[in-house]
SEBA-115664 format. One record per residue (C-alpha): x, z, y; residue number from 1; residue in one letter. Coordinates in steps of 0.5 Angstrom, whole numbers. Layout:
<rs>
<r <X; Z; Y>; NUM; "a">
...
</rs>
This chain:
<rs>
<r <153; 224; 174>; 1; "r">
<r <159; 228; 176>; 2; "p">
<r <158; 235; 178>; 3; "a">
<r <158; 236; 186>; 4; "p">
<r <164; 236; 190>; 5; "m">
<r <166; 244; 191>; 6; "k">
<r <167; 245; 199>; 7; "k">
<r <174; 247; 197>; 8; "s">
<r <176; 240; 195>; 9; "a">
<r <174; 237; 202>; 10; "v">
<r <181; 237; 206>; 11; "p">
<r <182; 240; 212>; 12; "d">
<r <184; 234; 216>; 13; "l">
<r <188; 238; 222>; 14; "s">
<r <193; 241; 217>; 15; "r">
<r <194; 236; 211>; 16; "r">
<r <199; 231; 215>; 17; "h">
<r <207; 232; 215>; 18; "s">
<r <212; 230; 220>; 19; "i">
<r <214; 223; 217>; 20; "g">
<r <207; 222; 215>; 21; "a">
<r <204; 215; 218>; 22; "t">
<r <197; 218; 219>; 23; "f">
<r <194; 219; 226>; 24; "c">
<r <187; 222; 226>; 25; "p">
<r <182; 218; 230>; 26; "v">
<r <177; 222; 234>; 27; "v">
<r <170; 219; 234>; 28; "g">
<r <165; 215; 231>; 29; "a">
<r <170; 210; 227>; 30; "t">
<r <174; 216; 224>; 31; "g">
<r <168; 220; 222>; 32; "f">
<r <165; 214; 219>; 33; "l">
<r <171; 212; 215>; 34; "s">
<r <172; 220; 213>; 35; "s">
<r <165; 220; 210>; 36; "l">
<r <166; 213; 206>; 37; "a">
<r <172; 216; 203>; 38; "s">
<r <168; 223; 201>; 39; "l">
<r <163; 218; 198>; 40; "r">
<r <169; 216; 193>; 41; "l">
<r <171; 223; 192>; 42; "i">
<r <164; 225; 190>; 43; "g">
<r <164; 219; 185>; 44; "a">
<r <170; 222; 181>; 45; "v">
<r <169; 227; 175>; 46; "a">
<r <171; 235; 177>; 47; "p">
<r <178; 237; 177>; 48; "a">
<r <182; 236; 170>; 49; "k">
<r <186; 241; 167>; 50; "t">
<r <192; 236; 165>; 51; "d">
<r <197; 234; 170>; 52; "y">
<r <199; 227; 171>; 53; "k">
<r <204; 223; 176>; 54; "a">
<r <206; 216; 178>; 55; "l">
<r <213; 214; 181>; 56; "v">
<r <213; 208; 184>; 57; "c">
<r <220; 205; 185>; 58; "l">
<r <220; 200; 190>; 59; "f">
<r <226; 195; 189>; 60; "l">
<r <226; 192; 197>; 61; "q">
<r <229; 185; 198>; 62; "g">
<r <227; 182; 191>; 63; "g">
<r <230; 183; 185>; 64; "n">
<r <233; 177; 181>; 65; "d">
<r <230; 179; 174>; 66; "a">
<r <232; 173; 172>; 67; "n">
<r <239; 176; 170>; 68; "n">
<r <235; 183; 168>; 69; "l">
<r <232; 179; 162>; 70; "i">
<r <236; 174; 159>; 71; "v">
<r <235; 169; 154>; 72; "p">
<r <240; 169; 148>; 73; "t">
<r <241; 164; 142>; 74; "g">
<r <239; 157; 142>; 75; "n">
<r <236; 158; 149>; 76; "d">
<r <242; 161; 153>; 77; "y">
<r <245; 154; 154>; 78; "a">
<r <240; 152; 158>; 79; "a">
<r <240; 158; 162>; 80; "y">
<r <247; 158; 163>; 81; "a">
<r <246; 150; 166>; 82; "a">
<r <240; 152; 170>; 83; "a">
<r <243; 158; 173>; 84; "r">
<r <250; 155; 174>; 85; "s">
<r <255; 161; 177>; 86; "n">
<r <249; 166; 177>; 87; "l">
<r <249; 166; 169>; 88; "a">
<r <252; 172; 166>; 89; "l">
<r <257; 171; 160>; 90; "p">
<r <253; 171; 153>; 91; "q">
<r <258; 176; 151>; 92; "t">
<r <257; 183; 154>; 93; "g">
<r <249; 182; 154>; 94; "l">
<r <245; 188; 151>; 95; "l">
<r <241; 186; 146>; 96; "p">
<r <233; 188; 145>; 97; "i">
<r <228; 187; 140>; 98; "a">
<r <221; 187; 142>; 99; "p">
<r <216; 189; 137>; 100; "k">
<r <212; 182; 139>; 101; "t">
<r <216; 176; 140>; 102; "s">
<r <214; 169; 143>; 103; "d">
<r <220; 166; 138>; 104; "g">
<r <225; 167; 143>; 105; "r">
<r <231; 172; 144>; 106; "t">
<r <233; 176; 150>; 107; "f">
<r <238; 181; 152>; 108; "a">
<r <239; 186; 158>; 109; "l">
<r <244; 185; 164>; 110; "h">
<r <250; 189; 162>; 111; "p">
<r <249; 194; 167>; 112; "a">
<r <243; 197; 164>; 113; "v">
<r <245; 201; 158>; 114; "p">
<r <241; 207; 159>; 115; "e">
<r <235; 202; 160>; 116; "l">
<r <237; 199; 153>; 117; "q">
<r <237; 206; 150>; 118; "g">
<r <230; 208; 153>; 119; "l">
<r <227; 201; 151>; 120; "f">
<r <230; 202; 144>; 121; "a">
<r <227; 209; 143>; 122; "s">
<r <220; 207; 145>; 123; "g">
<r <220; 210; 152>; 124; "q">
<r <221; 204; 156>; 125; "a">
<r <217; 197; 156>; 126; "a">
<r <218; 191; 160>; 127; "l">
<r <213; 187; 164>; 128; "l">
<r <214; 180; 165>; 129; "a">
<r <213; 175; 170>; 130; "n">
<r <208; 179; 175>; 131; "a">
<r <206; 178; 182>; 132; "g">
<r <201; 177; 188>; 133; "t">
<r <195; 173; 186>; 134; "l">
<r <189; 171; 189>; 135; "v">
<r <186; 168; 183>; 136; "f">
<r <189; 166; 176>; 137; "p">
<r <193; 160; 178>; 138; "t">
<r <196; 154; 174>; 139; "t">
<r <201; 149; 176>; 140; "l">
<r <196; 144; 177>; 141; "a">
<r <192; 148; 182>; 142; "q">
<r <198; 150; 186>; 143; "y">
<r <200; 143; 187>; 144; "k">
<r <193; 141; 189>; 145; "s">
<r <191; 147; 193>; 146; "a">
<r <185; 148; 189>; 147; "s">
<r <185; 156; 189>; 148; "v">
<r <187; 160; 194>; 149; "p">
<r <194; 163; 194>; 150; "l">
<r <197; 169; 197>; 151; "p">
<r <199; 167; 204>; 152; "p">
<r <206; 167; 206>; 153; "q">
<r <209; 167; 199>; 154; "l">
<r <216; 168; 200>; 155; "f">
<r <216; 172; 206>; 156; "s">
<r <219; 179; 205>; 157; "h">
<r <214; 183; 210>; 158; "s">
<r <208; 180; 207>; 159; "d">
<r <210; 180; 200>; 160; "q">
<r <212; 187; 200>; 161; "q">
<r <205; 189; 204>; 162; "v">
<r <201; 185; 199>; 163; "q">
<r <205; 188; 193>; 164; "w">
<r <203; 195; 196>; 165; "q">
<r <196; 193; 198>; 166; "s">
<r <194; 189; 192>; 167; "s">
<r <190; 185; 197>; 168; "v">
<r <193; 179; 198>; 169; "p">
<r <187; 175; 201>; 170; "d">
<r <185; 179; 207>; 171; "k">
<r <188; 184; 212>; 172; "p">
<r <188; 191; 209>; 173; "s">
<r <189; 198; 212>; 174; "t">
<r <190; 201; 206>; 175; "t">
<r <195; 201; 200>; 176; "g">
<r <193; 201; 192>; 177; "w">
<r <197; 208; 191>; 178; "g">
<r <193; 211; 197>; 179; "g">
<r <186; 208; 195>; 180; "r">
<r <188; 211; 188>; 181; "l">
<r <190; 218; 191>; 182; "a">
<r <183; 218; 195>; 183; "d">
<r <179; 217; 189>; 184; "l">
<r <183; 222; 184>; 185; "v">
<r <184; 227; 190>; 186; "n">
<r <178; 231; 187>; 187; "a">
<r <182; 233; 181>; 188; "f">
<r <187; 237; 185>; 189; "n">
<r <184; 244; 187>; 190; "t">
<r <185; 247; 194>; 191; "n">
<r <192; 243; 194>; 192; "n">
<r <196; 245; 200>; 193; "q">
<r <200; 239; 201>; 194; "i">
<r <199; 232; 200>; 195; "s">
<r <199; 229; 193>; 196; "m">
<r <202; 223; 195>; 197; "s">
<r <210; 224; 197>; 198; "i">
<r <215; 219; 199>; 199; "s">
<r <222; 220; 199>; 200; "l">
<r <223; 214; 203>; 201; "a">
<r <219; 215; 209>; 202; "g">
<r <213; 211; 211>; 203; "t">
<r <210; 206; 206>; 204; "n">
<r <204; 202; 206>; 205; "f">
<r <203; 203; 198>; 206; "f">
<r <201; 210; 200>; 207; "q">
<r <197; 209; 206>; 208; "v">
<r <189; 212; 204>; 209; "g">
<r <183; 213; 208>; 210; "n">
<r <184; 221; 206>; 211; "l">
<r <190; 222; 203>; 212; "v">
<r <197; 219; 206>; 213; "d">
<r <204; 220; 205>; 214; "e">
<r <208; 227; 206>; 215; "y">
<r <215; 225; 207>; 216; "a">
<r <220; 229; 205>; 217; "v">
<r <228; 228; 204>; 218; "t">
<r <232; 229; 198>; 219; "t">
<r <234; 236; 201>; 220; "n">
<r <227; 238; 201>; 221; "g">
<r <221; 238; 207>; 222; "a">
<r <223; 235; 214>; 223; "v">
<r <223; 241; 218>; 224; "t">
<r <224; 243; 226>; 225; "m">
<r <230; 245; 228>; 226; "a">
<r <231; 253; 228>; 227; "g">
<r <226; 253; 222>; 228; "a">
<r <232; 256; 217>; 229; "t">
<r <235; 260; 223>; 230; "s">
<r <235; 268; 224>; 231; "n">
<r <229; 270; 227>; 232; "a">
<r <233; 273; 233>; 233; "t">
<r <238; 267; 234>; 234; "s">
<r <236; 263; 240>; 235; "l">
<r <234; 257; 235>; 236; "d">
<r <230; 262; 231>; 237; "g">
<r <226; 264; 238>; 238; "v">
<r <225; 257; 240>; 239; "r">
<r <222; 255; 233>; 240; "y">
<r <217; 261; 234>; 241; "k">
<r <216; 259; 241>; 242; "a">
<r <214; 252; 239>; 243; "q">
<r <210; 255; 233>; 244; "k">
<r <206; 259; 238>; 245; "d">
<r <205; 253; 243>; 246; "l">
<r <202; 249; 238>; 247; "f">
<r <197; 255; 236>; 248; "a">
<r <194; 255; 243>; 249; "q">
<r <188; 253; 245>; 250; "s">
<r <188; 246; 248>; 251; "q">
<r <184; 243; 253>; 252; "p">
<r <184; 235; 251>; 253; "g">
<r <182; 232; 245>; 254; "l">
<r <189; 228; 244>; 255; "f">
<r <193; 235; 246>; 256; "d">
<r <189; 238; 240>; 257; "a">
<r <190; 233; 235>; 258; "a">
<r <197; 233; 237>; 259; "f">
<r <198; 240; 236>; 260; "a">
<r <194; 241; 230>; 261; "g">
<r <198; 235; 226>; 262; "i">
<r <204; 239; 229>; 263; "s">
<r <202; 246; 227>; 264; "s">
<r <200; 243; 220>; 265; "g">
<r <207; 240; 219>; 266; "a">
<r <211; 246; 221>; 267; "i">
<r <206; 250; 216>; 268; "s">
<r <207; 245; 210>; 269; "h">
<r <215; 245; 211>; 270; "g">
<r <215; 252; 211>; 271; "e">
<r <211; 252; 205>; 272; "l">
<r <214; 247; 201>; 273; "l">
<r <221; 250; 203>; 274; "a">
<r <219; 256; 200>; 275; "s">
<r <216; 253; 193>; 276; "v">
<r <222; 249; 192>; 277; "l">
<r <227; 255; 193>; 278; "a">
<r <223; 258; 187>; 279; "g">
<r <223; 252; 183>; 280; "a">
<r <227; 252; 176>; 281; "p">
<r <234; 250; 176>; 282; "t">
<r <235; 243; 172>; 283; "l">
<r <240; 242; 167>; 284; "t">
<r <239; 235; 167>; 285; "t">
<r <245; 231; 171>; 286; "a">
<r <243; 226; 176>; 287; "f">
<r <248; 221; 179>; 288; "p">
<r <250; 222; 186>; 289; "s">
<r <246; 215; 188>; 290; "t">
<r <241; 214; 193>; 291; "s">
<r <236; 213; 187>; 292; "v">
<r <239; 219; 183>; 293; "g">
<r <238; 223; 189>; 294; "n">
<r <231; 221; 190>; 295; "q">
<r <229; 222; 183>; 296; "l">
<r <232; 229; 183>; 297; "k">
<r <228; 231; 188>; 298; "m">
<r <222; 228; 185>; 299; "v">
<r <223; 232; 179>; 300; "a">
<r <224; 238; 183>; 301; "r">
<r <217; 237; 186>; 302; "l">
<r <214; 236; 180>; 303; "i">
<r <217; 242; 177>; 304; "s">
<r <213; 246; 183>; 305; "t">
<r <206; 242; 182>; 306; "a">
<r <202; 248; 179>; 307; "s">
<r <205; 253; 185>; 308; "n">
<r <201; 247; 190>; 309; "l">
<r <195; 247; 185>; 310; "n">
<r <196; 239; 184>; 311; "l">
<r <194; 236; 178>; 312; "k">
<r <195; 229; 180>; 313; "r">
<r <201; 226; 184>; 314; "q">
<r <204; 220; 187>; 315; "i">
<r <211; 219; 189>; 316; "f">
<r <214; 213; 192>; 317; "f">
<r <222; 212; 192>; 318; "v">
<r <226; 206; 194>; 319; "q">
<r <232; 202; 194>; 320; "l">
<r <234; 197; 198>; 321; "g">
<r <239; 191; 198>; 322; "g">
<r <236; 186; 193>; 323; "w">
<r <236; 180; 198>; 324; "d">
<r <242; 177; 194>; 325; "t">
<r <242; 170; 198>; 326; "h">
<r <250; 171; 197>; 327; "a">
<r <255; 175; 193>; 328; "s">
<r <250; 176; 188>; 329; "q">
<r <255; 176; 183>; 330; "l">
<r <263; 178; 183>; 331; "d">
<r <267; 171; 184>; 332; "s">
<r <272; 174; 179>; 333; "t">
<r <267; 178; 174>; 334; "d">
<r <260; 175; 173>; 335; "p">
<r <258; 182; 170>; 336; "t">
<r <260; 186; 177>; 337; "a">
<r <258; 185; 184>; 338; "g">
<r <252; 187; 188>; 339; "t">
<r <246; 186; 183>; 340; "h">
<r <250; 189; 178>; 341; "a">
<r <251; 195; 182>; 342; "g">
<r <244; 196; 184>; 343; "l">
<r <241; 195; 177>; 344; "l">
<r <246; 200; 174>; 345; "a">
<r <244; 205; 180>; 346; "q">
<r <236; 204; 177>; 347; "i">
<r <238; 204; 170>; 348; "s">
<r <242; 211; 171>; 349; "a">
<r <237; 214; 175>; 350; "g">
<r <231; 212; 171>; 351; "i">
<r <234; 215; 165>; 352; "n">
<r <236; 222; 168>; 353; "a">
<r <229; 222; 171>; 354; "f">
<r <226; 221; 164>; 355; "y">
<r <231; 226; 161>; 356; "n">
<r <229; 231; 167>; 357; "a">
<r <221; 230; 165>; 358; "t">
<r <223; 232; 158>; 359; "v">
<r <226; 238; 160>; 360; "e">
<r <220; 240; 164>; 361; "l">
<r <216; 239; 158>; 362; "g">
<r <212; 233; 162>; 363; "v">
<r <215; 227; 159>; 364; "a">
<r <208; 224; 157>; 365; "s">
<r <205; 226; 164>; 366; "q">
<r <210; 222; 168>; 367; "v">
<r <210; 214; 169>; 368; "t">
<r <215; 211; 173>; 369; "t">
<r <214; 204; 175>; 370; "f">
<r <218; 199; 179>; 371; "t">
<r <215; 194; 184>; 372; "a">
<r <219; 189; 188>; 373; "s">
<r <217; 184; 194>; 374; "d">
<r <218; 178; 189>; 375; "f">
<r <223; 175; 184>; 376; "g">
<r <228; 170; 186>; 377; "r">
<r <230; 163; 184>; 378; "t">
<r <232; 161; 178>; 379; "y">
<r <237; 156; 181>; 380; "r">
<r <243; 158; 185>; 381; "s">
<r <244; 157; 192>; 382; "n">
<r <251; 157; 191>; 383; "g">
<r <253; 164; 192>; 384; "d">
<r <246; 167; 190>; 385; "g">
<r <239; 166; 189>; 386; "s">
<r <233; 165; 194>; 387; "d">
<r <226; 168; 195>; 388; "h">
<r <222; 167; 189>; 389; "g">
<r <215; 169; 186>; 390; "w">
<r <213; 172; 179>; 391; "g">
<r <218; 177; 177>; 392; "n">
<r <219; 182; 171>; 393; "h">
<r <218; 190; 172>; 394; "q">
<r <220; 196; 168>; 395; "i">
<r <216; 202; 166>; 396; "v">
<r <218; 208; 163>; 397; "v">
<r <215; 215; 161>; 398; "g">
<r <213; 219; 155>; 399; "g">
<r <206; 215; 155>; 400; "a">
<r <209; 208; 155>; 401; "v">
<r <208; 204; 149>; 402; "k">
<r <215; 202; 149>; 403; "g">
<r <220; 197; 145>; 404; "t">
<r <216; 191; 148>; 405; "d">
<r <215; 186; 153>; 406; "i">
<r <208; 185; 156>; 407; "y">
<r <205; 179; 159>; 408; "g">
<r <209; 172; 158>; 409; "k">
<r <216; 170; 160>; 410; "i">
<r <215; 163; 163>; 411; "p">
<r <218; 157; 161>; 412; "t">
<r <225; 158; 164>; 413; "l">
<r <226; 151; 166>; 414; "t">
<r <227; 148; 173>; 415; "v">
<r <221; 143; 175>; 416; "n">
<r <218; 146; 168>; 417; "g">
<r <210; 148; 167>; 418; "p">
<r <211; 155; 170>; 419; "d">
<r <215; 152; 176>; 420; "d">
<r <213; 151; 183>; 421; "t">
<r <220; 149; 185>; 422; "g">
<r <227; 151; 184>; 423; "q">
<r <225; 156; 179>; 424; "g">
<r <220; 160; 183>; 425; "r">
<r <215; 162; 177>; 426; "w">
<r <208; 162; 178>; 427; "i">
<r <206; 169; 176>; 428; "p">
<r <202; 170; 169>; 429; "t">
<r <200; 177; 171>; 430; "t">
<r <197; 179; 177>; 431; "s">
<r <199; 186; 181>; 432; "v">
<r <192; 188; 180>; 433; "d">
<r <192; 188; 173>; 434; "e">
<r <199; 192; 173>; 435; "y">
<r <196; 197; 178>; 436; "a">
<r <190; 197; 174>; 437; "a">
<r <193; 199; 168>; 438; "t">
<r <197; 205; 171>; 439; "l">
<r <191; 207; 175>; 440; "a">
<r <187; 207; 168>; 441; "t">
<r <192; 212; 165>; 442; "w">
<r <192; 216; 171>; 443; "f">
<r <184; 217; 170>; 444; "g">
<r <180; 212; 174>; 445; "v">
<r <174; 210; 170>; 446; "s">
<r <173; 202; 169>; 447; "g">
<r <167; 203; 174>; 448; "t">
<r <171; 205; 179>; 449; "d">
<r <177; 201; 178>; 450; "l">
<r <174; 196; 184>; 451; "q">
<r <175; 202; 189>; 452; "t">
<r <182; 202; 188>; 453; "v">
<r <183; 194; 186>; 454; "l">
<r <178; 190; 190>; 455; "p">
<r <180; 184; 186>; 456; "n">
<r <181; 186; 179>; 457; "i">
<r <174; 183; 177>; 458; "g">
<r <178; 176; 178>; 459; "r">
<r <183; 177; 172>; 460; "f">
<r <182; 177; 165>; 461; "a">
<r <186; 184; 163>; 462; "h">
<r <185; 190; 167>; 463; "p">
<r <189; 194; 162>; 464; "n">
<r <195; 191; 159>; 465; "l">
<r <196; 196; 154>; 466; "g">
<r <203; 199; 156>; 467; "f">
<r <200; 206; 156>; 468; "l">
<r <197; 210; 152>; 469; "s">
</rs>
């Protein structure tokens, strides 16, 4: 049995939430029992480890058309070009890749991702083919006959975002798989003073847990109240101190006390993080001045301060919108340009800079970045773009990644073929559960505890896809 949890590992619920966090404490029997259940999860984990690990979820909000991220070449290119029509990328300019394992087909990457091509070739990046939300493994025959349960609202943005981030598509869920993971491994952290789950993109479902919720920061650092950085004798400084003093007063009602406690904790956390970041080492790695670049730069800065915050495990959430490319997906005069190309270029350059920063910090093998997205998109063009699909390809980057390979199975790229539910909406051959379980295992979750994080993992054959060492 693991050693008993030390008292210091129990979080102080009155002080752990930031401005921007989604959690609101429930005072009463329900909240108390929920907390007890979560504490039992923490007690099942081994004592705090001495190593550091971080997961960085890069969510591509809107549904990335990965059919143009990984493109068939050689003898399969003509069929691709015919099926995709005006969405097809010219064969000249595609970036070839040479996966270690092959299904007999050859593939290349979009021209906008040369940095990803380099990471793939040097072994720091892998591709996961045709992953998606599944209740059970599903064949085309089962889909057509409705003989197995399917994820509800398959092609709905909001539903599929929640299902990807919760990994529980068959029933309502109040937590995300990142939140449940944090609940389980938070005991690895010793006297952590802020949440191990940090979001650079505001509130999200992925990081919602029973004990650990996201601490929302901006690309400039902690979210603070007006006057926090003002001179103490200035009007703003005086107001700021008065507000702090007000929250510190004894409150007569439960709601007042809870509000004051959360607000006071948010203020102290903001002050703490601002102080820690002020002493963070200056990174020499150059980041692109883009949404993803700025978010990942702050993640790198936060990772550099993890030891000062007594954090051995961290989970980050980064997001980029704009992937719902029903129209103007490609530039009409240049198929290698347009909305989709710009988005891919942004994540390629951002991920590359972030990986280089982890090398600079000496933690490249301890940080894994992975993409997720609402769903894939149709293989068949709608005339100006692509519509909502299902299975999709994902990217995994880090020093622990067994790179230069494609994991999972790229579908038969034929509209109305054996993997198509219609219009080129591929049935996933790898579940979100299997993808998440592989990441959770690397993060330190034992096989016996995987179902705590991923309740449906027992339905699938591959709880470890093998892309991490």
